Each structure stands twice: as C-alpha cells, then as structure tokens.
N, CA, C and O atoms as a GROMACS GRO file, in nm:
protein
  460
    1MET      N    1   8.805  -7.057  30.313
    1MET     CA    2   8.864  -6.928  30.341
    1MET      C    3   8.786  -6.821  30.265
    1MET      O    4   8.753  -6.838  30.147
    2ARG      N    5   8.756  -6.713  30.331
    2ARG     CA    6   8.677  -6.606  30.273
    2ARG      C    7   8.762  -6.513  30.188
    2ARG      O    8   8.876  -6.482  30.224
    3ARG      N    9   8.708  -6.470  30.076
    3ARG     CA   10   8.779  -6.377  29.988
    3ARG      C   11   8.770  -6.235  30.042
    3ARG      O   12   8.669  -6.195  30.099
    4SER      N   13   8.877  -6.161  30.023
    4SER     CA   14   8.880  -6.022  30.069
    4SER      C   15   8.800  -5.934  29.974
    4SER      O   16   8.795  -5.960  29.854
    5LYS      N   17   8.739  -5.831  30.029
    5LYS     CA   18   8.664  -5.736  29.947
    5LYS      C   19   8.757  -5.638  29.875
    5LYS      O   20   8.718  -5.575  29.777
    6PHE      N   21   8.879  -5.627  29.925
    6PHE     CA   22   8.972  -5.530  29.871
    6PHE      C   23   9.049  -5.589  29.752
    6PHE      O   24   9.076  -5.709  29.747
    7ARG      N   25   9.083  -5.503  29.660
    7ARG     CA   26   9.167  -5.544  29.548
    7ARG      C   27   9.311  -5.557  29.594
    7ARG      O   28   9.353  -5.489  29.687
    8ARG      N   29   9.384  -5.643  29.528
    8ARG     CA   30   9.526  -5.656  29.559
    8ARG      C   31   9.598  -5.532  29.507
    8ARG      O   32   9.568  -5.484  29.398
    9PRO      N   33   9.693  -5.480  29.582
    9PRO     CA   34   9.766  -5.361  29.535
    9PRO      C   35   9.850  -5.394  29.412
    9PRO      O   36   9.904  -5.504  29.400
   10LYS      N   37   9.860  -5.298  29.322
   10LYS     CA   38   9.939  -5.317  29.201
   10LYS      C   39  10.073  -5.248  29.218
   10LYS      O   40  10.082  -5.136  29.269
   11VAL      N   41  10.176  -5.315  29.174
   11VAL     CA   42  10.312  -5.261  29.180
   11VAL      C   43  10.322  -5.142  29.085
   11VAL      O   44  10.275  -5.149  28.971
   12VAL      N   45  10.385  -5.034  29.130
   12VAL     CA   46  10.400  -4.913  29.050
   12VAL      C   47  10.548  -4.889  29.022
   12VAL      O   48  10.631  -4.894  29.112
   13LEU      N   49  10.580  -4.863  28.895
   13LEU     CA   50  10.716  -4.830  28.853
   13LEU      C   51  10.727  -4.679  28.840
   13LEU      O   52  10.637  -4.615  28.786
   14ILE      N   53  10.836  -4.623  28.889
   14ILE     CA   54  10.857  -4.479  28.882
   14ILE      C   55  10.979  -4.451  28.796
   14ILE      O   56  11.087  -4.504  28.820
   15PHE      N   57  10.960  -4.367  28.694
   15PHE     CA   58  11.066  -4.329  28.601
   15PHE      C   59  11.094  -4.180  28.619
   15PHE      O   60  11.001  -4.102  28.640
   16ASN      N   61  11.220  -4.139  28.610
   16ASN     CA   62  11.256  -3.998  28.625
   16ASN      C   63  11.233  -3.922  28.494
   16ASN      O   64  11.183  -3.979  28.396
   17GLY      N   65  11.268  -3.794  28.492
   17GLY     CA   66  11.248  -3.711  28.374
   17GLY      C   67  11.330  -3.754  28.254
   17GLY      O   68  11.293  -3.726  28.140
   18ALA      N   69  11.442  -3.824  28.279
   18ALA     CA   70  11.524  -3.878  28.171
   18ALA      C   71  11.475  -4.015  28.126
   18ALA      O   72  11.540  -4.081  28.044
   19GLN      N   73  11.361  -4.058  28.179
   19GLN     CA   74  11.293  -4.182  28.143
   19GLN      C   75  11.367  -4.308  28.185
   19GLN      O   76  11.357  -4.411  28.118
   20ASN      N   77  11.442  -4.301  28.294
   20ASN     CA   78  11.508  -4.418  28.352
   20ASN      C   79  11.429  -4.465  28.473
   20ASN      O   80  11.374  -4.384  28.548
   21LEU      N   81  11.423  -4.597  28.492
   21LEU     CA   82  11.354  -4.654  28.608
   21LEU      C   83  11.433  -4.620  28.734
   21LEU      O   84  11.552  -4.653  28.745
   22ILE      N   85  11.367  -4.554  28.829
   22ILE     CA   86  11.438  -4.515  28.952
   22ILE      C   87  11.382  -4.581  29.076
   22ILE      O   88  11.450  -4.585  29.179
   23ALA      N   89  11.258  -4.633  29.070
   23ALA     CA   90  11.199  -4.695  29.189
   23ALA      C   91  11.087  -4.790  29.150
   23ALA      O   92  11.022  -4.774  29.047
   24VAL      N   93  11.067  -4.889  29.236
   24VAL     CA   94  10.956  -4.983  29.224
   24VAL      C   95  10.886  -4.983  29.359
   24VAL      O   96  10.949  -5.012  29.461
   25THR      N   97  10.757  -4.952  29.360
   25THR     CA   98  10.683  -4.947  29.486
   25THR      C   99  10.573  -5.053  29.485
   25THR      O  100  10.531  -5.100  29.379
   26ARG      N  101  10.526  -5.090  29.603
   26ARG     CA  102  10.431  -5.200  29.613
   26ARG      C  103  10.287  -5.159  29.582
   26ARG      O  104  10.203  -5.246  29.557
   27SER      N  105  10.258  -5.027  29.582
   27SER     CA  106  10.121  -4.983  29.557
   27SER      C  107  10.119  -4.836  29.517
   27SER      O  108  10.221  -4.768  29.522
   28LEU      N  109  10.001  -4.790  29.476
   28LEU     CA  110   9.982  -4.649  29.444
   28LEU      C  111  10.004  -4.563  29.567
   28LEU      O  112  10.065  -4.456  29.559
   29ASN      N  113   9.956  -4.609  29.681
   29ASN     CA  114   9.972  -4.532  29.804
   29ASN      C  115  10.118  -4.514  29.841
   29ASN      O  116  10.160  -4.405  29.880
   30SER      N  117  10.196  -4.620  29.829
   30SER     CA  118  10.337  -4.608  29.864
   30SER      C  119  10.412  -4.521  29.762
   30SER      O  120  10.508  -4.454  29.798
   31ALA      N  121  10.368  -4.522  29.637
   31ALA     CA  122  10.429  -4.434  29.536
   31ALA      C  123  10.398  -4.288  29.570
   31ALA      O  124  10.485  -4.201  29.556
   32ALA      N  125  10.276  -4.262  29.614
   32ALA     CA  126  10.238  -4.125  29.652
   32ALA      C  127  10.315  -4.080  29.775
   32ALA      O  128  10.357  -3.964  29.782
   33GLU      N  129  10.335  -4.169  29.872
   33GLU     CA  130  10.411  -4.134  29.992
   33GLU      C  131  10.557  -4.107  29.958
   33GLU      O  132  10.617  -4.012  30.008
   34LEU      N  133  10.614  -4.192  29.874
   34LEU     CA  134  10.755  -4.179  29.838
   34LEU      C  135  10.784  -4.049  29.764
   34LEU      O  136  10.883  -3.982  29.792
   35THR      N  137  10.697  -4.014  29.670
   35THR     CA  138  10.720  -3.896  29.586
   35THR      C  139  10.653  -3.771  29.640
   35THR      O  140  10.671  -3.662  29.586
   36LYS      N  141  10.575  -3.786  29.748
   36LYS     CA  142  10.496  -3.676  29.803
   36LYS      C  143  10.404  -3.616  29.697
   36LYS      O  144  10.383  -3.495  29.691
   37GLY      N  145  10.350  -3.705  29.613
   37GLY     CA  146  10.264  -3.662  29.504
   37GLY      C  147  10.118  -3.689  29.533
   37GLY      O  148  10.083  -3.746  29.637
   38ASN      N  149  10.034  -3.647  29.442
   38ASN     CA  150   9.890  -3.664  29.452
   38ASN      C  151   9.853  -3.804  29.402
   38ASN      O  152   9.889  -3.842  29.291
   39LEU      N  153   9.781  -3.880  29.484
   39LEU     CA  154   9.744  -4.017  29.452
   39LEU      C  155   9.662  -4.026  29.324
   39LEU      O  156   9.686  -4.113  29.241
   40GLN      N  157   9.566  -3.936  29.308
   40GLN     CA  158   9.480  -3.939  29.189
   40GLN      C  159   9.559  -3.907  29.062
   40GLN      O  160   9.534  -3.965  28.957
   41SER      N  161   9.653  -3.815  29.073
   41SER     CA  162   9.734  -3.779  28.958
   41SER      C  163   9.827  -3.895  28.919
   41SER      O  164   9.848  -3.920  28.800
   42ILE      N  165   9.881  -3.964  29.018
   42ILE     CA  166   9.967  -4.079  28.991
   42ILE      C  167   9.886  -4.189  28.924
   42ILE      O  168   9.933  -4.252  28.829
   43TYR      N  169   9.764  -4.212  28.972
   43TYR     CA  170   9.677  -4.312  28.910
   43TYR      C  171   9.646  -4.275  28.765
   43TYR      O  172   9.645  -4.361  28.677
   44ALA      N  173   9.622  -4.146  28.740
   44ALA     CA  174   9.593  -4.100  28.604
   44ALA      C  175   9.714  -4.124  28.513
   44ALA      O  176   9.697  -4.155  28.395
   45CYS      N  177   9.834  -4.110  28.566
   45CYS     CA  178   9.956  -4.139  28.488
   45CYS      C  179   9.965  -4.288  28.457
   45CYS      O  180  10.002  -4.327  28.346
   46CYS      N  181   9.933  -4.370  28.554
   46CYS     CA  182   9.939  -4.516  28.535
   46CYS      C  183   9.841  -4.564  28.429
   46CYS      O  184   9.870  -4.657  28.354
   47THR      N  185   9.725  -4.501  28.423
   47THR     CA  186   9.623  -4.543  28.328
   47THR      C  187   9.638  -4.476  28.191
   47THR      O  188   9.571  -4.516  28.096
   48GLY      N  189   9.725  -4.376  28.181
   48GLY     CA  190   9.748  -4.311  28.053
   48GLY      C  191   9.672  -4.183  28.032
   48GLY      O  192   9.680  -4.123  27.925
   49LYS      N  193   9.598  -4.139  28.133
   49LYS     CA  194   9.523  -4.014  28.122
   49LYS      C  195   9.615  -3.893  28.125
   49LYS      O  196   9.593  -3.796  28.052
   50HIS      N  197   9.719  -3.899  28.210
   50HIS     CA  198   9.821  -3.794  28.217
   50HIS      C  199   9.955  -3.852  28.175
   50HIS      O  200   9.977  -3.973  28.182
   51LYS      N  201  10.045  -3.763  28.132
   51LYS     CA  202  10.180  -3.808  28.097
   51LYS      C  203  10.267  -3.822  28.221
   51LYS      O  204  10.333  -3.924  28.241
   52THR      N  205  10.266  -3.718  28.306
   52THR     CA  206  10.354  -3.715  28.422
   52THR      C  207  10.282  -3.660  28.544
   52THR      O  208  10.174  -3.602  28.534
   53SER      N  209  10.346  -3.678  28.657
   53SER     CA  210  10.299  -3.617  28.781
   53SER      C  211  10.422  -3.582  28.863
   53SER      O  212  10.505  -3.668  28.893
   54GLY      N  213  10.434  -3.456  28.898
   54GLY     CA  214  10.547  -3.412  28.979
   54GLY      C  215  10.682  -3.431  28.913
   54GLY      O  216  10.782  -3.451  28.981
   55GLY      N  217  10.686  -3.426  28.780
   55GLY     CA  218  10.811  -3.441  28.708
   55GLY      C  219  10.856  -3.586  28.694
   55GLY      O  220  10.971  -3.611  28.656
   56LEU      N  221  10.768  -3.681  28.723
   56LEU     CA  222  10.800  -3.822  28.712
   56LEU      C  223  10.697  -3.894  28.626
   56LEU      O  224  10.582  -3.851  28.615
   57TYR      N  225  10.739  -4.004  28.566
   57TYR     CA  226  10.648  -4.092  28.492
   57TYR      C  227  10.613  -4.210  28.582
   57TYR      O  228  10.699  -4.261  28.654
   58PHE      N  229  10.488  -4.255  28.577
   58PHE     CA  230  10.442  -4.368  28.658
   58PHE      C  231  10.376  -4.472  28.568
   58PHE      O  232  10.301  -4.438  28.477
   59ARG      N  233  10.404  -4.598  28.596
   59ARG     CA  234  10.341  -4.709  28.525
   59ARG      C  235  10.310  -4.820  28.625
   59ARG      O  236  10.386  -4.845  28.718
   60GLN      N  237  10.196  -4.888  28.605
   60GLN     CA  238  10.168  -5.006  28.684
   60GLN      C  239  10.237  -5.124  28.618
   60GLN      O  240  10.246  -5.130  28.495
   61LEU      N  241  10.286  -5.218  28.698
   61LEU     CA  242  10.356  -5.334  28.646
   61LEU      C  243  10.259  -5.422  28.568
   61LEU      O  244  10.156  -5.463  28.620
   62HIS      N  245  10.294  -5.448  28.444
   62HIS     CA  246  10.212  -5.531  28.357
   62HIS      C  247  10.228  -5.678  28.398
   62HIS      O  248  10.335  -5.719  28.442
   63ASP      N  249  10.122  -5.756  28.383
   63ASP     CA  250  10.123  -5.895  28.426
   63ASP      C  251  10.228  -5.981  28.355
   63ASP      O  252  10.281  -6.076  28.413
   64THR      N  253  10.258  -5.948  28.230
   64THR     CA  254  10.348  -6.033  28.151
   64THR      C  255  10.494  -5.988  28.158
   64THR      O  256  10.580  -6.052  28.097
   65VAL      N  257  10.522  -5.881  28.230
   65VAL     CA  258  10.658  -5.826  28.236
   65VAL      C  259  10.717  -5.850  28.374
   65VAL      O  260  10.652  -5.828  28.476
   66GLU      N  261  10.842  -5.895  28.377
   66GLU     CA  262  10.912  -5.913  28.504
   66GLU      C  263  11.022  -5.809  28.516
   66GLU      O  264  11.097  -5.785  28.421
   67ILE      N  265  11.032  -5.747  28.633
   67ILE     CA  266  11.133  -5.646  28.660
   67ILE      C  267  11.231  -5.702  28.762
   67ILE      O  268  11.191  -5.761  28.862
   68GLU      N  269  11.359  -5.683  28.736
   68GLU     CA  270  11.463  -5.729  28.828
   68GLU      C  271  11.533  -5.608  28.889
   68GLU      O  272  11.520  -5.496  28.839
   69ILE      N  273  11.608  -5.631  28.996
   69ILE     CA  274  11.684  -5.524  29.061
   69ILE      C  275  11.783  -5.462  28.962
   69ILE      O  276  11.808  -5.342  28.967
   70ALA      N  277  11.838  -5.542  28.874
   70ALA     CA  278  11.936  -5.493  28.776
   70ALA      C  279  11.875  -5.392  28.680
   70ALA      O  280  11.947  -5.316  28.616
   71ASP      N  281  11.742  -5.390  28.668
   71ASP     CA  282  11.675  -5.296  28.578
   71ASP      C  283  11.671  -5.154  28.632
   71ASP      O  284  11.651  -5.060  28.555
   72LEU      N  285  11.690  -5.137  28.763
   72LEU     CA  286  11.690  -5.002  28.820
   72LEU      C  287  11.803  -4.919  28.760
   72LEU      O  288  11.919  -4.959  28.764
   73GLY      N  289  11.768  -4.805  28.705
   73GLY     CA  290  11.867  -4.716  28.645
   73GLY      C  291  11.901  -4.750  28.501
   73GLY      O  292  11.965  -4.670  28.433
   74THR      N  293  11.859  -4.867  28.453
   74THR     CA  294  11.893  -4.906  28.315
   74THR      C  295  11.770  -4.920  28.226
   74THR      O  296  11.779  -4.893  28.106
   75LEU      N  297  11.658  -4.962  28.282
   75LEU     CA  298  11.537  -4.981  28.201
   75LEU      C  299  11.480  -4.845  28.162
   75LEU      O  300  11.459  -4.759  28.247
   76LEU      N  301  11.456  -4.827  28.033
   76LEU     CA  302  11.400  -4.702  27.982
   76LEU      C  303  11.249  -4.713  27.970
   76LEU      O  304  11.194  -4.821  27.948
   77LEU      N  305  11.183  -4.601  27.985
   77LEU     CA  306  11.037  -4.596  27.980
   77LEU      C  307  10.983  -4.645  27.846
   77LEU      O  308  10.887  -4.721  27.842
   78ALA      N  309  11.045  -4.602  27.737
   78ALA     CA  310  10.998  -4.644  27.604
   78ALA      C  311  11.012  -4.795  27.587
   78ALA      O  312  10.925  -4.859  27.527
   79ASP      N  313  11.121  -4.852  27.640
   79ASP     CA  314  11.140  -4.997  27.631
   79ASP      C  315  11.034  -5.070  27.712
   79ASP      O  316  10.982  -5.173  27.667
   80TYR      N  317  11.002  -5.018  27.829
   80TYR     CA  318  10.900  -5.082  27.913
   80TYR      C  319  10.764  -5.077  27.844
   80TYR      O  320  10.692  -5.177  27.839
   81ASP      N  321  10.728  -4.961  27.790
   81ASP     CA  322  10.599  -4.948  27.721
   81ASP      C  323  10.593  -5.041  27.600
   81ASP      O  324  10.487  -5.096  27.569
   82GLU      N  325  10.705  -5.058  27.532
   82GLU     CA  326  10.710  -5.149  27.418
   82GLU      C  327  10.688  -5.294  27.463
   82GLU      O  328  10.618  -5.370  27.397
   83LEU      N  329  10.747  -5.332  27.577
   83LEU     CA  330  10.727  -5.467  27.632
   83LEU      C  331  10.580  -5.491  27.666
   83LEU      O  332  10.530  -5.602  27.651
   84CYS      N  333  10.513  -5.386  27.712
   84CYS     CA  334  10.372  -5.397  27.750
   84CYS      C  335  10.279  -5.387  27.629
   84CYS      O  336  10.160  -5.419  27.640
   85GLY      N  337  10.332  -5.344  27.516
   85GLY     CA  338  10.250  -5.328  27.396
   85GLY      C  339  10.170  -5.200  27.396
   85GLY      O  340  10.065  -5.193  27.332
   86GLU      N  341  10.217  -5.099  27.467
   86GLU     CA  342  10.147  -4.970  27.473
   86GLU      C  343  10.221  -4.865  27.394
   86GLU      O  344  10.344  -4.869  27.380
   87GLU      N  345  10.144  -4.771  27.341
   87GLU     CA  346  10.204  -4.656  27.272
   87GLU      C  347  10.162  -4.531  27.347
   87GLU      O  348  10.043  -4.498  27.355
   88ARG      N  349  10.260  -4.462  27.402
   88ARG     CA  350  10.232  -4.339  27.476
   88ARG      C  351  10.323  -4.228  27.428
   88ARG      O  352  10.427  -4.252  27.366
   89VAL      N  353  10.283  -4.106  27.457
   89VAL     CA  354  10.359  -3.988  27.419
   89VAL      C  355  10.441  -3.944  27.539
   89VAL      O  356  10.394  -3.949  27.652
   90TYR      N  357  10.565  -3.898  27.514
   90TYR     CA  358  10.654  -3.856  27.622
   90TYR      C  359  10.697  -3.712  27.600
   90TYR      O  360  10.695  -3.662  27.487
   91TYR      N  361  10.737  -3.647  27.709
   91TYR     CA  362  10.800  -3.517  27.700
   91TYR      C  363  10.948  -3.539  27.671
   91TYR      O  364  11.003  -3.645  27.702
   92THR      N  365  11.013  -3.439  27.610
   92THR     CA  366  11.158  -3.447  27.592
   92THR      C  367  11.224  -3.423  27.729
   92THR      O  368  11.160  -3.373  27.821
   93VAL      N  369  11.349  -3.459  27.739
   93VAL     CA  370  11.423  -3.440  27.865
   93VAL      C  371  11.429  -3.291  27.898
   93VAL      O  372  11.421  -3.252  28.015
   94ARG      N  373  11.444  -3.208  27.796
   94ARG     CA  374  11.449  -3.064  27.817
   94ARG      C  375  11.317  -3.010  27.873
   94ARG      O  376  11.317  -2.928  27.965
   95GLU      N  377  11.205  -3.057  27.818
   95GLU     CA  378  11.074  -3.014  27.868
   95GLU      C  379  11.054  -3.057  28.013
   95GLU      O  380  11.000  -2.982  28.094
   96MET      N  381  11.098  -3.177  28.046
   96MET     CA  382  11.084  -3.227  28.184
   96MET      C  383  11.171  -3.146  28.279
   96MET      O  384  11.131  -3.121  28.393
   97ALA      N  385  11.290  -3.105  28.235
   97ALA     CA  386  11.377  -3.023  28.319
   97ALA      C  387  11.312  -2.888  28.347
   97ALA      O  388  11.318  -2.837  28.459
   98LYS      N  389  11.249  -2.830  28.246
   98LYS     CA  390  11.180  -2.702  28.264
   98LYS      C  391  11.064  -2.717  28.364
   98LYS      O  392  11.044  -2.631  28.450
   99LYS      N  393  10.990  -2.828  28.352
   99LYS     CA  394  10.880  -2.853  28.445
   99LYS      C  395  10.931  -2.866  28.588
   99LYS      O  396  10.869  -2.815  28.682
  100ARG      N  397  11.044  -2.935  28.605
  100ARG     CA  398  11.101  -2.954  28.738
  100ARG      C  399  11.142  -2.820  28.799
  100ARG      O  400  11.117  -2.795  28.917
  101VAL      N  401  11.206  -2.735  28.719
  101VAL     CA  402  11.249  -2.604  28.768
  101VAL      C  403  11.128  -2.520  28.808
  101VAL      O  404  11.130  -2.455  28.912
  102ARG      N  405  11.023  -2.521  28.725
  102ARG     CA  406  10.902  -2.446  28.758
  102ARG      C  407  10.840  -2.495  28.888
  102ARG      O  408  10.793  -2.415  28.970
  103LYS      N  409  10.839  -2.626  28.908
  103LYS     CA  410  10.783  -2.684  29.030
  103LYS      C  411  10.865  -2.641  29.152
  103LYS      O  412  10.808  -2.606  29.255
  104GLU      N  413  10.998  -2.643  29.141
  104GLU     CA  414  11.084  -2.603  29.252
  104GLU      C  415  11.064  -2.456  29.288
  104GLU      O  416  11.061  -2.422  29.406
  105ILE      N  417  11.050  -2.370  29.187
  105ILE     CA  418  11.027  -2.228  29.212
  105ILE      C  419  10.892  -2.208  29.283
  105ILE      O  420  10.882  -2.129  29.377
  106LYS      N  421  10.792  -2.280  29.238
  106LYS     CA  422  10.659  -2.270  29.299
  106LYS      C  423  10.663  -2.315  29.445
  106LYS      O  424  10.603  -2.252  29.531
  107GLU      N  425  10.734  -2.424  29.472
  107GLU     CA  426  10.745  -2.474  29.609
  107GLU      C  427  10.819  -2.375  29.699
  107GLU      O  428  10.782  -2.358  29.815
  108LYS      N  429  10.922  -2.309  29.647
  108LYS     CA  430  10.996  -2.208  29.725
  108LYS      C  431  10.906  -2.091  29.760
  108LYS      O  432  10.909  -2.041  29.872
  109LYS      N  433  10.827  -2.045  29.662
  109LYS     CA  434  10.735  -1.934  29.687
  109LYS      C  435  10.634  -1.969  29.794
  109LYS      O  436  10.605  -1.888  29.882
  110GLU      N  437  10.578  -2.091  29.785
  110GLU     CA  438  10.480  -2.133  29.884
  110GLU      C  439  10.544  -2.145  30.023
  110GLU      O  440  10.481  -2.111  30.123
  111LYS      N  441  10.666  -2.192  30.027
  111LYS     CA  442  10.738  -2.206  30.155
  111LYS      C  443  10.763  -2.070  30.217
  111LYS      O  444  10.748  -2.052  30.338
  112ASN      N  445  10.802  -1.972  30.133
  112ASN     CA  446  10.828  -1.836  30.183
  112ASN      C  447  10.700  -1.768  30.232
  112ASN      O  448  10.706  -1.688  30.325
  113LYS      N  449  10.586  -1.798  30.172
  113LYS     CA  450  10.459  -1.739  30.214
  113LYS      C  451  10.418  -1.791  30.352
  113LYS      O  452  10.355  -1.719  30.430
  114LYS      N  453  10.453  -1.916  30.382
  114LYS     CA  454  10.416  -1.974  30.511
  114LYS      C  455  10.496  -1.916  30.625
  114LYS      O  456  10.451  -1.919  30.740
  115LYS      N  457  10.614  -1.862  30.597
  115LYS     CA  458  10.699  -1.804  30.702
  115LYS      C  459  10.648  -1.674  30.745
  115LYS      O  460  10.706  -1.610  30.833
   0.00000   0.00000   0.00000
C-alpha cells in the first residue's frame, strides 16, 4: 500500500474567552470554518506564536492527552496546557471580553459600510 503525501490532520481544541473547552474539531480547516476565523492565525495560536484568534484560544491535541465528551465545558485551558507540559501566557477574562466587544463593533461597522 502506498503512503499518502499529505499529513494527517491534527485535532484542534477550541477554548472560549473564559478558558473553557467549547469545541473539538478534526482539523485546522474545520476549526477555521466553524469559527469563521483565519486559518493562519489559528495555526499561529496552536503553535504558540499568538495567544488568541477571534476571541478564542486554540490548541492542537497533544499525543499523550486524551479528551472525552465529558471534558466539554469543564476542561480549563491552563489545566490542558499543564497536562501537555507547556507554559503559555493568557489574557484575563476581562481583557478577552473587551477584545470580543471591539471585534463585534468592528464587524457592525463593516456590515453597515457594505449596505
């Protein structure tokens, strides 16, 4: 059997501004489709280059960590990073709320300009 030239897609975990796990997607592309976000920005979040994208935190599923359905809404971002052995910096919930409001205002302005 011939090996594929393509890499296997990596599972992406999506955490909200309050740092709770809200979604598990099968790939970066599906995470971008679900959140209507920029694929490159989401990848940068997964690798640690950026903190957030579109008001959400993104992580690729680590090989040694197993996620269950029961973890949705209960698993915290800091706990997941600790399980993976990573140290990352986070925004406070208040800072994330401000970012979300700014993004919503920007989207409304752009929507009004198109009309």
